[in-house]
C-alpha positions, 0 to 999 in steps of 0.5 A, spaced: 628 479 800 635 476 798 636 469 794 640 466 799 635 467 805 629 465 801 632 459 797 637 456 803 641 450 802 640 444 803 645 440 808 642 433 808 646 427 805 638 424 802 633 428 798 628 427 802 632 430 807 633 437 805 628 443 807 623 445 803 625 451 798 624 453 791 618 449 790 616 452 797 615 458 794 609 461 789 612 462 782 612 470 781 616 471 789 621 466 786 623 470 780 622 477 785 627 474 789 633 471 784 631 476 781 629 473 774 622 474 769 622 469 763 626 473 759 632 472 761 639 474 763 643 480 759 651 477 759 653 483 764 648 481 769 650 474 768 657 474 768 657 479 775 652 473 778 657 468 776 663 471 780 658 472 786 657 464 785 662 461 782 661 456 776 655 451 776 660 445 778 657 441 783 664 439 786 669 445 785 674 442 780 678 448 780 686 448 779 689 449 784 693 457 782 699 455 778 704 459 784 700 454 789 702 448 786 709 449 784 710 450 792 706 443 793 712 439 789 717 442 795 713 439 800 715 432 799 719 430 805 725 429 802 726 435 799 726 439 805 731 434 809 735 435 803 734 443 804 734 443 811 741 438 811 744 444 806 742 449 810 746 446 815 751 446 811 751 453 810 752 455 817 758 451 818 760 455 813 759 451 806 755 456 803 757 454 796 755 447 797 748 449 799 747 454 792 748 449 788 744 444 791 739 448 792 740 450 784 739 443 782 733 441 787 730 448 783 731 446 776 729 439 778 721 441 780 721 447 775 722 441 771 716 437 773 712 443 773 712 446 767 712 439 763 706 436 768 703 443 768 703 444 760 700 437 759 694 437 764 693 445 761 692 441 754 687 435 756 682 440 760 683 445 753 680 438 749 676 436 755 673 444 754 671 443 746 666 436 748 663 440 754 656 439 755 652 445 753 645 448 755 640 453 752 638 459 754 636 467 753 641 471 754 641 480 752 634 478 749 636 472 744 636 465 744 643 462 746 648 457 747 654 457 753 657 452 758 653 448 763 659 452 768 657 458 766 650 458 769 648 462 774 641 463 778 637 467 774 638 465 768 632 461 764 634 455 760 630 451 755 630 444 755 628 438 750 629 431 751 636 427 752 637 434 756 641 434 762 637 438 766 643 443 768 642 446 775 636 446 780 630 450 777 623 452 777 619 450 770 616 456 767 612 452 761 613 445 760 609 440 755 609 433 755 614 433 760 617 427 763 623 426 767 629 421 770 631 422 777 633 416 778 640 419 780 637 423 786 631 418 789 633 411 787 625 410 783 627 408 775 620 410 773 620 417 770 616 423 773 612 428 769 613 435 771 608 440 770 610 449 771 604 449 777 605 457 778 603 455 786 608 453 792 608 446 795 609 447 802 609 441 805 612 436 799 619 433 799 624 435 793 622 428 789 614 430 789 616 438 787 612 435 780 614 444 778 622 443 779 628 440 776 634 438 779 641 437 777 643 431 775 636 428 773 636 428 766 630 428 760 626 422 758 621 426 754 618 433 752 620 440 752 621 445 758 623 453 759 625 454 766 629 458 771 634 457 774 635 457 782 640 454 784 647 453 782 654 449 782 655 446 790 648 450 792 643 444 788 642 438 792 646 433 787 651 439 790 649 437 797 649 430 796 656 430 792 659 433 797 656 429 803 658 422 799 663 425 796 668 419 794 674 417 789 674 414 783 676 408 784 682 408 781 685 404 774 689 398 774 694 403 771 693 408 775 693 402 781 699 400 779 704 405 778 702 407 785 704 400 787 711 400 784 711 408 786 711 405 794 716 400 792 722 404 790 720 408 796 721 402 801 728 400 798 730 406 799 728 408 805 732 401 808 739 403 803 738 410 806 738 407 814 743 402 811 748 407 809 747 411 815 749 406 819 755 405 815 757 412 815 756 412 822 760 406 824 766 408 820 765 414 824 765 420 816 762 427 818 756 425 820 754 432 816 757 429 809 754 422 811 747 425 813 747 429 806 749 424 802 744 419 804 738 424 803 742 426 796 741 419 795 734 418 797 732 424 792 736 421 787 734 413 788 726 415 789 722 416 781 720 423 783 720 424 775 715 419 775 708 422 775 710 427 770 712 422 765 705 418 766 702 425 766 705 429 759 706 421 755 697 421 756 697 427 755 701 427 749 697 421 747 690 425 748 693 430 744 695 425 739 688 422 738 684 429 738 689 430 731 684 424 730 678 427 731 677 424 737 677 427 744 679 424 751 675 426 757 679 422 762 687 422 761 687 415 766 682 411 760 689 411 756 691 406 759 684 402 759 683 403 751 690 399 750 688 395 755 681 393 751 680 387 749 672 386 748 668 392 744 661 392 745 657 396 740 650 398 737 650 397 728 646 403 727 652 409 725 658 404 726 656 398 722 651 402 718 650 408 714 645 411 720 642 414 714 635 411 715 630 411 710 623 409 710 621 405 704 615 402 704 609 401 708 604 395 708 598 393 710 597 386 713 596 383 706 603 386 704 600 391 699 602 399 699 597 403 704 599 409 704 594 412 709 599 407 714 605 413 713 599 418 715 598 416 721 606 413 723 607 421 721 602 423 727 605 419 731 612 421 730 610 429 728 607 430 736 612 425 740 616 430 744 621 424 746 627 423 743 626 422 736 629 415 735 632 415 726 626 412 725 622 417 726 627 422 722 626 418 716 619 419 717 618 425 718 623 426 712 619 422 707 614 427 706 609 431 708 601 431 711 597 435 713 596 437 720 591 444 719 586 439 722 590 435 727 591 437 735 595 434 740 592 431 747 597 428 750 603 423 749 605 417 752 612 417 751 618 411 749 621 407 754 625 401 752 620 395 757 615 397 752 619 399 746 613 403 743 610 411 743 603 413 743 599 419 742 593 422 743 591 426 737 584 430 735 581 431 729 574 435 728 572 432 735 575 425 733 581 422 739 585 417 736 590 413 739 596 412 734 601 408 737 608 406 734 613 401 736 616 394 735 612 389 731 612 384 736 608 388 741 604 391 736 601 385 734 600 382 742 596 388 744 592 388 737 585 385 737 584 387 731 587 388 724 586 393 717 584 389 711 584 392 704 578 398 704 580 399 711 576 392 714 577 390 720 578 383 722 579 379 728 586 378 729 586 370 730 592 365 729 591 364 722 592 373 721 597 373 727 601 368 724 600 372 717 603 378 719 609 374 723 611 372 717 611 378 713 614 382 719 620 376 719 621 376 710 622 384 712 628 383 716 630 378 712 630 382 706 634 387 711 629 391 713 629 394 720 620 394 722 615 398 726 608 397 727 603 401 727 596 401 731 590 405 734 584 405 737 579 411 738 577 414 744 571 418 747 571 424 745 571 428 752 578 424 753 585 428 754 589 423 757 591 417 755 596 412 759 600 405 760 593 401 761 590 404 754 594 401 751 589 394 749 584 393 744 588 396 739 587 395 731 594 393 728 594 398 722 601 395 719 608 394 717 614 401 717 619 397 713 626 403 713 633 400 710 638 403 713 646 401 708 652 398 711 658 402 712 663 401 708 669 401 711 665 397 718 669 390 715 676 393 715 675 397 722 672 390 725 678 385 721 683 390 723 680 390 730 680 383 730 687 382 728 689 387 734 686 383 739 680 386 740 673 382 739 667 384 737 660 384 740 654 387 737 649 389 743 643 391 739 635 392 739 633 389 731 631 382 731 634 377 729 634 378 721 635 384 720 642 383 724 643 377 720 642 379 714 647 385 716 652 381 718 652 377 712 652 384 707 659 385 712 662 379 711 662 379 719 662 371 722 657 370 727 659 366 733 654 365 736 647 369 736 642 370 743 636 374 744 634 378 749 628 374 751 634 367 751 638 372 756 632 373 760 633 366 762 640 365 764 643 366 771 649 369 772 654 363 771 649 360 765 651 367 761 658 367 763 660 360 760 656 363 754 659 369 753 666 366 749 660 363 744 657 369 743 658 375 739 651 378 737 646 380 743 638 381 739 633 386 742 637 387 748 634 392 753 638 397 756 638 393 762 641 387 758 646 391 755 649 392 762 649 385 764 653 383 758 659 388 760 658 386 767 658 379 765 665 380 760 668 385 766 667 379 770 670 374 765 677 378 766 676 380 759 677 389 758 670 392 755 670 398 752 661 400 749 660 405 745 653 409 744 650 415 743 643 415 747 639 417 753 638 409 754 646 408 753 648 412 760 648 405 765 652 400 759 657 407 758 658 407 766 658 399 766 664 399 761 672 400 763 671 404 756 665 408 755 666 410 747 661 416 746 660 420 739 659 429 739 652 429 736 650 424 743 645 425 749 647 430 753 648 423 759 652 420 754 657 424 753 657 425 760 658 418 762 664 417 756 670 417 756 672 418 750 668 422 745 668 421 737 667 426 732 666 422 727 662 416 728 666 411 726 669 404 728 676 405 724 677 412 729 676 407 735 682 402 733 685 408 732 684 410 739 685 403 740 693 403 738 694 410 740 692 407 748 697 402 747 703 407 745 701 411 751 702 405 756 708 402 752 711 408 753 711 409 760 712 402 761 719 403 757 720 409 763 719 405 769 724 399 766 730 405 765 728 406 772 726 400 776 732 396 773 737 403 774 736 405 781 735 398 784 743 397 781 744 404 785 743 400 791 747 395 790 753 399 788 752 405 793 750 399 799 757 395 796 761 402 796 758 404 802 762 399 806 770 399 803 770 406 801 773 410 807 770 416 803 763 418 801 763 414 793 760 421 790 758 428 794 752 430 795 751 435 790 754 429 785 748 426 787 744 431 785 746 433 779 747 426 776 739 425 778 737 432 774 742 430 769 737 424 769 731 426 770 733 432 763 734 426 759 728 421 759 723 427 757 723 425 750 719 418 752 713 421 751 714 422 743 718 416 742 716 411 737 712 405 739 713 398 733 708 396 730 709 388 732 708 391 739 701 393 739 697 387 735 694 385 741 692 388 749 697 392 753 696 391 760 699 395 766 704 389 767 708 390 774 709 383 776 713 384 769 717 390 771 719 387 778 723 381 775 725 386 770 729 390 775 731 384 780 734 381 773 738 387 769 739 391 776 745 387 777 747 387 770 748 395 772 752 394 778 756 389 776 758 396 772 758 399 777 763 395 780 767 393 775 769 401 774 771 402 782 776 395 781 779 400 775 778 407 778 782 404 784 786 399 783 788 401 774 788 408 775 789 409 784 784 414 783 784 419 789 777 421 792 775 427 788 777 422 781 774 416 784 767 420 785 768 424 778 769 417 775 763 413 778 759 420 777 760 420 769 760 411 769 753 411 772 749 417 768 752 415 762 750 407 762 744 409 766 742 414 760 744 411 755 742 404 756 733 407 754 736 405 747 736 396 749 729 397 753 725 402 749 725 396 744 724 388 744 727 387 739 733 389 737 736 396 738 737 398 732 731 396 728 727 401 730 729 408 730 728 412 737 724 419 736 729 424 734 727 428 741 729 422 746 735 420 742 738 426 743 736 427 750 740 420 751 747 422 747 747 429 749 746 428 756 752 422 756 756 427 752 755 432 757 757 428 763 764 425 759 765 433 758 763 437 765 770 436 767 773 437 763 770 445 763 771 450 770 764 448 772 765 441 773 770 443 779 764 447 783 760 440 783 767 437 785 769 434 779 775 433 777 779 432 769 780 424 769 785 421 766 785 419 758 785 412 760 778 413 763 775 415 758 778 409 753 775 404 759 769 407 760 767 407 752 768 399 752 764 399 758 758 402 755 759 398 749 759 391 753 754 394 757 750 396 752 751 389 748 750 384 755 744 388 758 741 386 751 743 379 752 739 379 758 734 382 756 733 378 750 733 372 754 728 375 759 723 377 754 723 370 751 722 367 759 717 371 762 713 375 755 
């Protein structure tokens, strides 16, 4: 029986409409159909199946072949029309024009293709370094492979915090609870069991023996055989049927709007030039070629390449600082971020938690309390918290006589984990969790010598005072409670967490991180406010903030947050920078409120409970050691869990956006100025102001001169505040500086026609040189808001700009210039050119200063 026939693909868009498949067969039949066994696959067989079934991706994200990507760049309508018109020119006998136009277009496309392809490859290599990996059996031993290399028949091992990598059938399961909300919409954990038989009438949501791609393991462990991968999974089917592009960032929207604006202006200018040339009865083919070349020259076709290369360059620089950027567009959001929400553990503290005290109800050290905590943490199969790790590292307890019966995993609503353990027939429920909840659920407390006392109001006040005192001293606190259960009990649920005996408090210390104060200060100076979102108590958080000299301007607890309406929370945001005892849902609510208030919000988290908040943030930040679900949701992955690294990422994001803005400011003002100049020249000249091939050459050389922008330096003062993509400012700059460029074009026209008495070829040559030199060299003025001589450009950018201007001036003096219709200008023109460039750059600098003084 073929695998495809045994396990058919799901065509429905919703989970419960899928036909029965991997859950409808007995396990033995399913393994025979794959074929597979509990020992996993051999590497050679896995490679063959990978070729057959393709990579394990819900959606096909494979890159387009290089040759197809290259050819697609010729699909630009302007380029196609230009090549068609030049072919007509060749048909009429002007073969040299066709060859030159073809060569110039080809060079431009190759430049764009190589730069962008290299940038994308570099970023993809970075993404692979933090890709989710899966534990499985290959060649008879356990190993890990990237999630995308998983194939049907692989046997995988899963634990709490893992993403389910494919549609699987369970072989073994131990206290396994899974979150299936991404498929079913139900937020509650679902228990899974390794049933051997079929469930022919079940839906996927009821298939307790199956795990589905995209869901996540909350507690327990499992061994499972992969049955379906990639697009054949339920998640893959749903992803295709409900597929929609991710909403564009403000940066992507702004760049797109700018491009369309220039295209619209170019379209109207081309129509104007064609109409004027037709009115003056100029040769139609020359007019068409000129208009099309003008369209290509004025279109910002280099903008996508500059954006991609600049973002990729920023991502590579961050990688050297041990920060991996998963999504290039998030570089803008990092630079625009003005609020960062973070937990304490690992960012403000060392995440080196130690168990230091075990106190009974009277505040005396109680060794038995550690034994109970150890039993709970040792048998807990959910994702261990740092405090669980501290308990297990604190010492050893002889577990020979203990046997685990059942477990109710931790969740962030209950804030506790319960374990049913047996010792020589005696069943004991051991509950560990938030102290206030443990007191609330208890009816008795254990005093000295093991005596049980009623938990009356006086005792509750005493326990609360002990808890608060520990918090004020900076201790993180857990409580332990127990309850004997009948010998015949084998399973427990939440209802059993009542009538407990309060055993005592566990006190932990997590020392503050020495670098935290400097990092928070640096972020504040850069315009990023820190908001602490923690599950810890107010007392512990205040103690830590005092140790780190971090001012608390306002504090809200989870209980207080619960009572606030959305409007009330919005009003409190400016006065609150610490949120204590908050749940994952409340973290997400705070993030959403900050975004509605107009902030660009980052969130730093690493746990299963942080996935929703990471999705809700503009910038999700996690660490390489985080749970799979957290890493998958994040935009940035830190290889070092340190706020100082986040500050470096913020500065790099700002540099990236500012460098893209340099290109846009220069390109928009130059293009707008050229539009004015072309329109004016077309009205009074009896010939074309520039040959089509000269326009294309001008555009190619200009593009080449800007290839150094992604590498350029950015002044430190420009990095002191968040940087947003500001399209209105760009448009104003274009309207102000563009006419300045046109003014010098018209001055050049006057000098050429009336002082140098230029003929057609000399006029075209003179404007070619002046136009290219001014629009290339103006980058030294535009690249910095301060005086050009006070900020050094990157040597690559400076070298390309100066050499391009020099090439434009010298090309007409060489034999190669004749191929493009250029002639040698007289010495007097070069004297004028030098003076015009100097005056133009001085005037541009003055206009720039007035502009930024008025609008920035």
